[in-house]
C-alpha positions, 0 to 999 in steps of 0.5 A: 161430738164436736169440740169447741172453745169458750172464753169466759169472764166471770163476775161477782165474788170470785176472787179470794174464795177458791174459785180458780181451784174450783174451776180447775178441779171441775174442768179436769174432771170433765177432761177439758183443757185451757186455763183460768186466772184472776184479772185486776178488775176483780173478775176471773177469766177462763179459756176452755176447750173440749167436747161441747157437752163438757164445756156446757157442763163446766159453764153450768157449774161456773154459774153456780160457783163454789160454796164461798163464791157469789157469781153475778154474771158469766159472759161467754164468747164461743170460738172455733176449737184450736187444740191449743192446750194439753191440760187445764192450768191455773194461771197467775 
């Protein structure tokens, strides 16, 4: 298995609906590291590292979103694994 890094920008109704907590919970259950945060433009941005299959599983869940969210787009930029994080956190 290979480790990867993905930088995500999620658009839609994703702020004020518990989306960051949904990402945090999902990422930690998949043993991923990185962070998630709200952006001023209304999107949510996340950097995720871990096994490729786990990162792909997170992306699949993020595309669906949590119950109160409405995801319209997930832009994904793949990058080389950096091993930069120890945990997955919500940034403010």
